[in-house]
C-alpha atoms as a printed R data frame, in Angstrom:
   type eleno elety resid chain resno       x      y      z
1  ATOM     1    CA   MET     A     1   0.083  0.023 -0.004
2  ATOM     2    CA   ASN     A     2   1.366  3.122 -0.927
3  ATOM     3    CA   LYS     A     3   1.829  6.315  1.309
4  ATOM     4    CA   LYS     A     4  -1.113  8.323 -0.115
5  ATOM     5    CA   ALA     A     5  -3.550  5.290  0.290
6  ATOM     6    CA   MET     A     6  -2.445  4.692  3.778
7  ATOM     7    CA   ALA     A     7  -3.098  8.347  4.521
8  ATOM     8    CA   ALA     A     8  -6.474  8.159  3.143
9  ATOM     9    CA   ALA     A     9  -7.319  5.103  5.048
10 ATOM    10    CA   VAL     A    10  -6.005  6.786  8.221
11 ATOM    11    CA   SER     A    11  -7.862  9.746  7.714
12 ATOM    12    CA   MET     A    12 -11.281  8.097  6.976
13 ATOM    13    CA   ILE     A    13 -10.912  6.259 10.190
14 ATOM    14    CA   LEU     A    14 -10.044  9.607 12.189
15 ATOM    15    CA   ALA     A    15 -12.671 11.231 10.669
16 ATOM    16    CA   GLY     A    16 -15.368  8.508 11.679
17 ATOM    17    CA   GLY     A    17 -13.986  8.467 15.132
18 ATOM    18    CA   ALA     A    18 -14.287 12.269 15.389
19 ATOM    19    CA   HIS     A    19 -17.894 11.913 14.189
20 ATOM    20    CA   ALA     A    20 -18.722  9.390 17.098
21 ATOM    21    CA   ALA     A    21 -17.044 11.354 19.834
22 ATOM    22    CA   GLN     A    22 -19.207 14.345 19.310
23 ATOM    23    CA   GLN     A    23 -22.456 12.524 20.024
24 ATOM    24    CA   GLU     A    24 -21.247 11.710 23.485
25 ATOM    25    CA   ARG     A    25 -18.111 12.203 25.132
26 ATOM    26    CA   PRO     A    26 -16.985 10.234 28.243
27 ATOM    27    CA   ASN     A    27 -15.399 11.630 31.233
28 ATOM    28    CA   VAL     A    28 -11.757 10.126 31.121
29 ATOM    29    CA   ILE     A    29  -8.773 11.636 32.754
30 ATOM    30    CA   VAL     A    30  -5.476 10.848 31.952
31 ATOM    31    CA   ILE     A    31  -2.649 11.110 34.380
32 ATOM    32    CA   ILE     A    32   0.905 10.640 33.310
33 ATOM    33    CA   ALA     A    33   3.502 10.357 36.094
34 ATOM    34    CA   ASP     A    34   7.060  8.804 35.841
35 ATOM    35    CA   ASP     A    35   7.748  6.129 38.256
36 ATOM    36    CA   MET     A    36   4.350  6.354 40.161
37 ATOM    37    CA   GLY     A    37   2.135  3.304 41.049
38 ATOM    38    CA   TYR     A    38  -1.384  3.357 42.300
39 ATOM    39    CA   SER     A    39  -0.148  2.706 45.795
40 ATOM    40    CA   ASP     A    40   2.103  5.970 45.789
41 ATOM    41    CA   ILE     A    41  -0.958  8.607 46.546
42 ATOM    42    CA   SER     A    42  -2.612  8.896 49.385
43 ATOM    43    CA   PRO     A    43  -6.268  7.177 49.072
44 ATOM    44    CA   PHE     A    44  -4.108  3.678 48.383
45 ATOM    45    CA   GLY     A    45  -1.912  3.894 51.253
46 ATOM    46    CA   GLY     A    46   0.771  6.102 49.903
47 ATOM    47    CA   GLU     A    47   2.509  9.539 51.425
48 ATOM    48    CA   ILE     A    48   1.681 12.115 48.538
49 ATOM    49    CA   PRO     A    49  -1.290 14.035 49.634
50 ATOM    50    CA   PRO     A    50  -3.015 15.572 46.593
51 ATOM    51    CA   PRO     A    51  -6.669 16.942 47.863
52 ATOM    52    CA   THR     A    52  -8.447 15.982 44.668
53 ATOM    53    CA   CYS     A    53  -7.172 12.490 44.209
54 ATOM    54    CA   ARG     A    54  -8.391 11.727 47.884
55 ATOM    55    CA   ARG     A    55 -12.101 12.424 46.811
56 ATOM    56    CA   TRP     A    56 -11.655 10.246 43.536
57 ATOM    57    CA   PRO     A    57 -12.405  6.824 45.053
58 ATOM    58    CA   SER     A    58 -14.943  7.765 47.327
59 ATOM    59    CA   ARG     A    59 -17.136  9.843 44.673
60 ATOM    60    CA   GLU     A    60 -16.084  9.292 41.045
61 ATOM    61    CA   CYS     A    61 -14.629  6.253 40.545
62 ATOM    62    CA   ALA     A    62 -15.123  3.726 43.212
């Protein structure tokens, strides 16, 4: 498959995904941290005290 055909196929796939995303947008939070595990923050027994992260397990995503 040549580069133009591949670019066209990828563009069509992305355009279809963008249309579907406009109908209903899920609530997704992406946290990127280097060398951090789930047990490093305070709600899960860690020592890092971020106040917003303390509320997540009890309210939003328990």
